PAFIVEX-102855 format. One record per residue (C-alpha): residue in one letter; residue number from 1; x, y, z. Coordinates in steps of 0.02 Angstrom, whole numbers. Each point is the difference from the previous one (the first is absolute). Example, Ala and Ser with C-alpha at 12.3 -4.5 7.8 and 13.67 -1.06 7.14 Angstrom:
<"A" 1 <615 -225 390>>
<"S" 2 <69 172 -33>>
END
This chain:
<"M" 1 <2955 3274 2439>>
<"S" 2 <43 12 186>>
<"K" 3 <132 -109 83>>
<"L" 4 <-141 -81 102>>
<"W" 5 <-87 -61 -157>>
<"I" 6 <164 -60 -76>>
<"G" 7 <34 -98 159>>
<"A" 8 <-175 -73 -1>>
<"Y" 9 <16 -56 -182>>
<"A" 10 <171 -76 36>>
<"L" 11 <-70 -95 150>>
<"L" 12 <-149 -59 -103>>
<"A" 13 <116 -60 -139>>
<"F" 14 <108 -93 126>>
<"V" 15 <-152 -85 76>>
<"A" 16 <-61 -48 -173>>
<"V" 17 <169 -77 -42>>
<"V" 18 <-1 -99 162>>
<"V" 19 <-176 -62 -30>>
<"L" 20 <40 -52 -179>>
<"N" 21 <155 -89 66>>
<"L" 22 <-105 -96 127>>
<"I" 23 <-126 -48 -136>>
<"Y" 24 <142 -61 -111>>
<"Q" 25 <70 -108 140>>
<"A" 26 <-172 -75 35>>
<"L" 27 <-26 -42 -183>>
<"F" 28 <178 -68 -12>>
<"R" 29 <-31 -120 144>>
<"A" 30 <-168 -54 -70>>
<"F" 31 <44 -31 -181>>
<"N" 32 <189 -15 -25>>
<"K" 33 <47 -180 35>>
<"T" 34 <165 -6 -96>>
<"R" 35 <89 132 104>>
<"P" 36 <65 -19 178>>
<"P" 37 <-105 86 134>>
<"L" 38 <26 188 9>>
<"V" 39 <48 72 170>>
<"F" 40 <-135 121 58>>
<"H" 41 <50 184 -7>>
<"W" 42 <-92 163 16>>
<"V" 43 <100 117 -111>>
<"P" 44 <46 -44 -180>>
<"F" 45 <182 18 -54>>
<"V" 46 <57 7 182>>
<"G" 47 <-77 -171 30>>
<"S" 48 <94 -95 136>>
<"T" 49 <161 98 -22>>
<"I" 50 <1 74 176>>
<"H" 51 <-30 -164 93>>
<"Y" 52 <127 -91 -109>>
<"G" 53 <128 140 15>>
<"M" 54 <-13 16 189>>
<"D" 55 <15 -186 41>>
<"P" 56 <10 -119 -147>>
<"Y" 57 <-2 -158 106>>
<"D" 58 <-152 53 99>>
<"F" 59 <-83 36 -167>>
<"F" 60 <50 -169 -74>>
<"F" 61 <-56 -102 150>>
<"S" 62 <-165 92 21>>
<"C" 63 <-40 -18 -186>>
<"R" 64 <45 -184 1>>
<"E" 65 <-122 -27 143>>
<"K" 66 <-140 85 -99>>
<"Y" 67 <37 -49 -179>>
<"G" 68 <119 -148 1>>
<"D" 69 <175 -11 -75>>
<"I" 70 <-46 88 -163>>
<"F" 71 <-74 175 -4>>
<"T" 72 <18 164 -94>>
<"F" 73 <20 172 78>>
<"I" 74 <17 174 -72>>
<"L" 75 <174 76 24>>
<"L" 76 <-2 181 -59>>
<"G" 77 <-120 -43 -140>>
<"R" 78 <91 -159 -50>>
<"P" 79 <-93 -166 21>>
<"T" 80 <124 -109 95>>
<"T" 81 <-36 -185 18>>
<"V" 82 <79 -85 151>>
<"Y" 83 <26 -187 6>>
<"L" 84 <62 -57 172>>
<"G" 85 <75 -166 52>>
<"T" 86 <127 -115 -82>>
<"K" 87 <-116 -25 -149>>
<"G" 88 <-8 188 -24>>
<"N" 89 <189 14 8>>
<"E" 90 <15 -135 -132>>
<"F" 91 <-132 78 -112>>
<"I" 92 <74 175 4>>
<"L" 93 <187 -18 28>>
<"N" 94 <22 -145 -120>>
<"G" 95 <-118 72 -129>>
<"K" 96 <53 -9 -182>>
<"L" 97 <84 153 -75>>
<"K" 98 <-137 15 -131>>
<"D" 99 <-131 12 138>>
<"V" 100 <80 102 140>>
<"N" 101 <127 139 -5>>
<"A" 102 <102 79 140>>
<"E" 103 <87 132 -107>>
<"E" 104 <-157 102 -35>>
<"V" 105 <-39 11 186>>
<"Y" 106 <172 39 69>>
<"S" 107 <91 91 -140>>
<"P" 108 <-78 171 34>>
<"L" 109 <64 -11 179>>
<"T" 110 <170 -83 -23>>
<"T" 111 <64 71 -165>>
<"P" 112 <29 178 64>>
<"V" 113 <97 -74 147>>
<"F" 114 <97 -144 -81>>
<"G" 115 <15 75 -174>>
<"S" 116 <-51 -50 -176>>
<"D" 117 <26 -167 -87>>
<"V" 118 <18 -102 160>>
<"V" 119 <-114 -98 117>>
<"Y" 120 <-180 45 -46>>
<"D" 121 <46 120 -140>>
<"C" 122 <48 -138 -119>>
<"P" 123 <-76 -161 -68>>
<"N" 124 <2 -146 121>>
<"S" 125 <122 -93 -112>>
<"K" 126 <126 141 21>>
<"L" 127 <-29 6 189>>
<"I" 128 <38 -187 7>>
<"E" 129 <168 32 -84>>
<"Q" 130 <37 142 122>>
<"K" 131 <-38 -114 147>>
<"K" 132 <122 -125 -72>>
<"F" 133 <134 136 -9>>
<"I" 134 <-16 50 183>>
<"K" 135 <3 -179 66>>
<"F" 136 <189 26 -8>>
<"G" 137 <-12 90 167>>
<"L" 138 <-114 -132 75>>
<"S" 139 <106 -154 -33>>
<"Q" 140 <61 -111 140>>
<"A" 141 <176 73 -12>>
<"A" 142 <-69 178 2>>
<"L" 143 <-111 -34 151>>
<"E" 144 <148 -71 96>>
<"A" 145 <102 155 -41>>
<"H" 146 <-143 114 56>>
<"V" 147 <3 -61 182>>
<"P" 148 <159 90 59>>
<"L" 149 <-51 158 -95>>
<"I" 150 <-170 6 84>>
<"E" 151 <71 -38 172>>
<"K" 152 <130 139 -18>>
<"E" 153 <-133 125 -49>>
<"V" 154 <-104 -40 155>>
<"M" 155 <152 2 116>>
<"D" 156 <58 167 -70>>
<"Y" 157 <-174 72 21>>
<"L" 158 <-15 -58 181>>
<"A" 159 <173 72 36>>
<"M" 160 <-18 169 -86>>
<"S" 161 <-183 47 -12>>
<"P" 162 <-65 130 125>>
<"N" 163 <-151 -115 16>>
<"F" 164 <108 -120 102>>
<"H" 165 <116 117 93>>
<"G" 166 <50 -61 173>>
<"T" 167 <-45 -160 92>>
<"S" 168 <-189 18 -1>>
<"G" 169 <-137 111 -67>>
<"T" 170 <-152 9 -112>>
<"V" 171 <-14 -2 -189>>
<"D" 172 <-129 27 -135>>
<"I" 173 <28 -176 -65>>
<"S" 174 <-91 26 -165>>
<"S" 175 <116 143 -47>>
<"A" 176 <152 -98 57>>
<"M" 177 <-46 -155 -99>>
<"A" 178 <-35 105 -155>>
<"E" 179 <179 65 10>>
<"I" 180 <77 -169 39>>
<"T" 181 <-90 -89 -142>>
<"I" 182 <47 129 -131>>
<"F" 183 <182 -20 53>>
<"T" 184 <-8 -190 -5>>
<"A" 185 <-90 -3 -167>>
<"G" 186 <123 127 -69>>
<"S" 187 <153 -92 60>>
<"A" 188 <-57 -173 -55>>
<"L" 189 <-89 38 -164>>
<"Q" 190 <70 165 -65>>
<"G" 191 <190 6 12>>
<"E" 192 <128 114 80>>
<"E" 193 <-32 157 -103>>
<"V" 194 <-186 3 40>>
<"R" 195 <23 -48 182>>
<"S" 196 <120 145 25>>
<"K" 197 <-137 120 -55>>
<"L" 198 <-137 -68 112>>
<"T" 199 <48 111 146>>
<"T" 200 <3 160 -104>>
<"E" 201 <-96 49 -156>>
<"F" 202 <-84 -169 -24>>
<"A" 203 <-88 9 169>>
<"V" 204 <-100 154 -53>>
<"L" 205 <-29 -67 -175>>
<"Y" 206 <-62 -168 65>>
<"H" 207 <-121 86 119>>
<"D" 208 <-72 107 -140>>
<"L" 209 <-12 -148 -119>>
<"D" 210 <-84 -105 135>>
<"K" 211 <-139 128 13>>
<"G" 212 <-56 -57 -172>>
<"F" 213 <-69 -158 81>>
<"T" 214 <-159 80 67>>
<"P" 215 <-175 -71 -28>>
<"I" 216 <-59 158 -87>>
<"N" 217 <127 -33 -137>>
<"F" 218 <-99 -152 -56>>
<"M" 219 <-127 127 -62>>
<"L" 220 <105 157 -31>>
<"P" 221 <180 -55 -36>>
<"W" 222 <35 146 -116>>
<"A" 223 <-90 136 99>>
<"P" 224 <109 155 30>>
<"L" 225 <-2 -28 188>>
<"P" 226 <151 54 104>>
<"H" 227 <48 -178 46>>
<"N" 228 <-8 -53 -182>>
<"K" 229 <112 143 -55>>
<"K" 230 <128 -52 132>>
<"R" 231 <-20 -182 -55>>
<"D" 232 <38 42 -181>>
<"A" 233 <150 109 43>>
<"A" 234 <69 -135 116>>
<"H" 235 <-20 -135 -133>>
<"A" 236 <90 105 -131>>
<"R" 237 <144 36 119>>
<"M" 238 <16 -181 59>>
<"R" 239 <0 -62 -180>>
<"A" 240 <137 125 -42>>
<"I" 241 <105 -62 146>>
<"Y" 242 <-12 -181 -57>>
<"V" 243 <37 45 -182>>
<"D" 244 <151 99 58>>
<"I" 245 <64 -153 97>>
<"I" 246 <-27 -108 -155>>
<"N" 247 <94 124 -112>>
<"K" 248 <146 14 121>>
<"R" 249 <16 -188 9>>
<"R" 250 <-9 -19 -187>>
<"N" 251 <128 137 -29>>
<"A" 252 <116 -76 130>>
<"G" 253 <-22 -176 -69>>
<"D" 254 <-54 -56 173>>
<"N" 255 <-118 -136 -54>>
<"V" 256 <93 -163 24>>
<"P" 257 <-90 -158 59>>
<"E" 258 <98 -19 162>>
<"K" 259 <-59 173 56>>
<"L" 260 <-180 -20 -52>>
<"D" 261 <-135 73 110>>
<"M" 262 <-179 30 -54>>
<"I" 263 <40 152 -107>>
<"G" 264 <145 -89 -83>>
<"N" 265 <-108 -153 -28>>
<"L" 266 <-138 103 -83>>
<"M" 267 <129 87 -111>>
<"Q" 268 <39 -171 -74>>
<"C" 269 <-180 -59 -22>>
<"T" 270 <-81 -20 -171>>
<"Y" 271 <-181 -31 -45>>
<"K" 272 <-47 -151 -104>>
<"N" 273 <-13 110 -154>>
<"G" 274 <185 44 18>>
<"Q" 275 <-27 176 68>>
<"P" 276 <114 46 146>>
<"L" 277 <-91 66 151>>
<"P" 278 <-6 190 -27>>
<"D" 279 <81 111 133>>
<"K" 280 <-168 81 37>>
<"E" 281 <-78 -170 37>>
<"I" 282 <150 -49 108>>
<"A" 283 <-29 158 102>>
<"H" 284 <-186 -34 14>>
<"I" 285 <28 -181 54>>
<"M" 286 <123 60 133>>
<"I" 287 <-128 125 65>>
<"T" 288 <-129 -140 5>>
<"L" 289 <118 -114 96>>
<"L" 290 <37 135 128>>
<"M" 291 <-185 36 27>>
<"A" 292 <-53 -183 1>>
<"G" 293 <145 -53 111>>
<"Q" 294 <-43 130 131>>
<"H" 295 <-189 21 2>>
<"S" 296 <-65 -166 61>>
<"S" 297 <153 -30 111>>
<"S" 298 <-25 169 84>>
<"S" 299 <-183 -36 38>>
<"I" 300 <24 -180 58>>
<"S" 301 <157 36 103>>
<"S" 302 <-94 139 90>>
<"W" 303 <-141 -120 40>>
<"I" 304 <124 -131 60>>
<"M" 305 <85 122 118>>
<"L" 306 <-168 60 67>>
<"R" 307 <-55 -180 28>>
<"L" 308 <163 -40 90>>
<"A" 309 <-14 156 108>>
<"S" 310 <-176 -56 49>>
<"Q" 311 <68 -172 48>>
<"P" 312 <177 24 70>>
<"N" 313 <5 -184 47>>
<"V" 314 <10 -42 -185>>
<"V" 315 <149 117 -18>>
<"E" 316 <89 -102 132>>
<"E" 317 <-50 -163 -84>>
<"L" 318 <76 62 -162>>
<"Y" 319 <160 50 88>>
<"Q" 320 <13 -167 89>>
<"E" 321 <-30 -89 -166>>
<"Q" 322 <154 86 -71>>
<"L" 323 <104 -43 153>>
<"A" 324 <-53 -182 -12>>
<"N" 325 <10 -26 -189>>
<"I" 326 <140 111 -67>>
<"E" 327 <172 -77 21>>
<"R" 328 <124 99 105>>
<"T" 329 <187 -27 23>>
<"D" 330 <-21 41 184>>
<"P" 331 <-166 -69 68>>
<"N" 332 <-5 146 122>>
<"G" 333 <60 129 -125>>
<"P" 334 <-95 120 -112>>
<"L" 335 <-101 -56 -148>>
<"P" 336 <99 0 -163>>
<"P" 337 <-53 94 -157>>
<"L" 338 <-151 -77 -84>>
<"Q" 339 <23 -116 -147>>
<"F" 340 <-128 -61 -126>>
<"K" 341 <9 -177 70>>
<"D" 342 <-50 64 173>>
<"L" 343 <-173 52 -60>>
<"D" 344 <-59 -180 -24>>
<"N" 345 <41 -31 183>>
<"L" 346 <-113 140 62>>
<"P" 347 <-177 -67 -25>>
<"L" 348 <-81 119 124>>
<"H" 349 <74 148 -94>>
<"Q" 350 <-78 -67 -160>>
<"N" 351 <-165 -32 88>>
<"V" 352 <-7 178 70>>
<"I" 353 <17 65 -178>>
<"R" 354 <-125 -125 -68>>
<"E" 355 <-129 39 134>>
<"T" 356 <18 188 -22>>
<"L" 357 <-22 -17 -187>>
<"R" 358 <-158 -101 36>>
<"V" 359 <-78 125 121>>
<"N" 360 <70 163 -68>>
<"G" 361 <21 -26 -186>>
<"S" 362 <46 163 -86>>
<"I" 363 <-115 -16 -153>>
<"H" 364 <-183 -42 30>>
<"S" 365 <-66 1 -180>>
<"L" 366 <65 -66 -165>>
<"L" 367 <-90 68 -153>>
<"R" 368 <-24 -59 -179>>
<"K" 369 <-95 81 -145>>
<"V" 370 <-123 -117 -88>>
<"K" 371 <41 -9 -185>>
<"N" 372 <-128 -131 -56>>
<"P" 373 <-162 -56 84>>
<"I" 374 <53 -136 121>>
<"P" 375 <-115 -138 64>>
<"V" 376 <32 -42 183>>
<"P" 377 <15 -190 15>>
<"D" 378 <-139 -87 97>>
<"T" 379 <-106 158 8>>
<"P" 380 <-128 84 -115>>
<"Y" 381 <107 157 -4>>
<"V" 382 <89 79 -149>>
<"I" 383 <114 148 39>>
<"P" 384 <-16 135 -136>>
<"T" 385 <141 106 -72>>
<"S" 386 <-65 154 91>>
<"H" 387 <59 -76 165>>
<"V" 388 <163 -10 94>>
<"L" 389 <38 -160 96>>
<"L" 390 <67 8 177>>
<"A" 391 <88 -140 93>>
<"A" 392 <33 16 187>>
<"P" 393 <116 -142 55>>
<"G" 394 <11 79 172>>
<"V" 395 <-179 -53 35>>
<"T" 396 <45 -186 0>>
<"A" 397 <155 40 104>>
<"L" 398 <-113 81 130>>
<"S" 399 <-134 -134 0>>
<"D" 400 <-24 -121 145>>
<"E" 401 <-42 -133 -130>>
<"Y" 402 <184 -9 -44>>
<"F" 403 <86 78 152>>
<"P" 404 <-85 -32 168>>
<"N" 405 <-17 160 102>>
<"A" 406 <58 87 -159>>
<"M" 407 <0 178 66>>
<"A" 408 <127 -42 135>>
<"W" 409 <185 27 -39>>
<"D" 410 <84 -162 52>>
<"P" 411 <163 -49 -87>>
<"H" 412 <-2 -167 90>>
<"R" 413 <-152 -55 -101>>
<"W" 414 <118 -40 -144>>
<"E" 415 <87 -133 103>>
<"T" 416 <-153 -110 -23>>
<"Q" 417 <-78 84 -152>>
<"A" 418 <141 0 -125>>
<"P" 419 <-26 94 -162>>
<"E" 420 <-72 -105 -139>>
<"E" 421 <132 -75 -111>>
<"D" 422 <-6 49 -182>>
<"K" 423 <-93 -136 -92>>
<"K" 424 <83 -74 -153>>
<"E" 425 <-148 45 -110>>
<"D" 426 <9 181 59>>
<"I" 427 <178 26 -64>>
<"V" 428 <6 103 -159>>
<"D" 429 <130 97 -100>>
<"Y" 430 <-66 164 -70>>
<"G" 431 <168 34 -84>>
<"Y" 432 <112 55 143>>
<"G" 433 <21 -164 95>>
<"A" 434 <-106 -135 81>>
<"M" 435 <-110 59 143>>
<"S" 436 <-162 -44 86>>
<"K" 437 <-163 73 -63>>
<"G" 438 <-40 2 184>>
<"T" 439 <-187 22 -9>>
<"S" 440 <-44 -165 86>>
<"S" 441 <66 69 165>>
<"P" 442 <-101 113 117>>
<"Y" 443 <164 90 39>>
<"L" 444 <61 110 -143>>
<"P" 445 <96 149 72>>
<"F" 446 <93 27 -164>>
<"G" 447 <-145 -27 -120>>
<"A" 448 <-15 -142 -125>>
<"G" 449 <2 -40 -184>>
<"R" 450 <106 86 -131>>
<"H" 451 <5 160 103>>
<"R" 452 <58 -85 160>>
<"C" 453 <141 103 76>>
<"I" 454 <167 -72 -54>>
<"G" 455 <86 90 143>>
<"E" 456 <-80 -116 129>>
<"K" 457 <163 -86 47>>
<"F" 458 <91 166 18>>
<"A" 459 <-141 69 108>>
<"Y" 460 <9 -147 121>>
<"L" 461 <190 12 5>>
<"N" 462 <1 188 24>>
<"L" 463 <-129 -8 140>>
<"A" 464 <85 -148 86>>
<"V" 465 <170 85 5>>
<"I" 466 <-73 166 57>>
<"I" 467 <-100 -80 140>>
<"A" 468 <141 -116 55>>
<"T" 469 <120 148 9>>
<"M" 470 <-124 108 94>>
<"V" 471 <-43 -128 134>>
<"R" 472 <180 -53 32>>
<"N" 473 <42 182 38>>
<"M" 474 <-161 67 77>>
<"R" 475 <-150 -34 107>>
<"F" 476 <-168 81 -43>>
<"H" 477 <-160 39 93>>
<"N" 478 <-160 102 -12>>
<"L" 479 <-9 167 88>>
<"D" 480 <-102 44 154>>
<"G" 481 <-68 -175 24>>
<"K" 482 <-92 3 -167>>
<"K" 483 <-53 -166 -72>>
<"G" 484 <-19 -60 -177>>
<"V" 485 <50 94 -158>>
<"P" 486 <-69 151 -93>>
<"N" 487 <-142 -16 -123>>
<"T" 488 <35 -11 -186>>
<"D" 489 <15 155 -108>>
<"Y" 490 <-94 -37 -161>>
<"T" 491 <24 174 -75>>
<"S" 492 <162 -60 -80>>
<"L" 493 <12 -134 -134>>
<"F" 494 <114 -97 118>>
<"S" 495 <-94 -38 160>>
<"G" 496 <119 56 137>>
<"P" 497 <-35 36 183>>
<"L" 498 <-97 155 47>>
<"K" 499 <113 126 85>>
<"P" 500 <57 33 135>>
<"T" 501 <112 -152 1>>
<"R" 502 <119 39 141>>
<"I" 503 <73 -144 100>>
<"G" 504 <134 -15 133>>
<"W" 505 <171 -79 -24>>
<"E" 506 <148 -52 107>>
<"R" 507 <171 -53 -59>>
<"R" 508 <64 -170 50>>
<"T" 509 <163 7 95>>
<"A" 510 <112 -129 80>>
<"K" 511 <-88 44 162>>
<"N" 512 <-180 -28 -58>>
<"I" 513 <22 -145 -121>>
END
């Protein structure tokens, strides 16, 4: 058979598949009244993957206009039901464990990076205990102690990095913030031994491990691809480094309460069944903390700096806020080192972070596997076990219904539109401390429910200290008269700015203050 005939048969088969798919969709719309509307698509399996992957928010808003808040689309062959709005957040993110499951969705992606028996590679009850263990590093006392460590890391970087050599210049701010945030996360959450390695072997290992967080790994996490081989080698080496630190401490007897850091704390932790936390799991939790402490902070801090460069007047407002609200021995002298108590006196700093999280949230979709058929309250719909549920809290954060002129970045909006207070009935304890379920709010930058990020307070603190230190030492501006900020890069799991991300900077001096 000639290649021409083979091509003709292939084309005919493709057309037949498309036609059958269109017939199926027509019959689905006509006769299936217990399923949410299906988003129209030409090609089976591919479905709406391309539109969703290129611009999730454009996809969500356009589908909401056509189908309402509840609809199903095909994501690489997987029926994915989206439920937008605060009711959708409540339905999905506060779903019962017997009905919805995060582990089955995320474990294939996260386990090769974080390691076995932690996070999504263990029962939720065990994850709850692990969250309780790491709250040691997120206590009030720990947060207060983190401030000088974070400030020192930023000051050292601004003094020694080639990115900020001289009195003025340009910088790829995304790359710079990625470096700064791994140093701050390492110093605050990891301990001296790990921090000392971040400028040498760990830098390469972290980069290789980070490559495991690619969208293709949702489908092919174990494929023998080059980036996966590097990921696996990096994980094995990083685990060995942590285990070596643990063994050296144990052999030296250096595990006394007054010297506790996170590793020392975990070495003393015991599960409810009496089992001490194994060294392998300590290493995997430490890898998770390093990745979690850096990823979102890197993305959001890059967006903050790009926003500030696009509006230099806000940079000056932030600087003046520090001059006005941070106590100085000499009213005309330099600003003193930051303290934890200073952060409550810098509302514009907090609002810049809050507004950037609203407009440029780093995670656009939160997924759950359906374990039992779930009726959707006040609708005729029942979601079957063949579906994955998708919540998109960023949609409410970007809706004019809740935030007038929602697409505009305006940190001053929070002066009159304060974040909703946690309602008493929304407070719940999943086993690692009381917290808000959060789903009643249209603003959920750290998720909601039992999987709400417990590092929220550290993230705000880390970002506030980084930004305060940057603006008291530097001015920033866009290059060549450019306005606005770059578009969003949705090819990564964490939605950072699309490169290039170069901005201009100028050091503050006694002459130009």
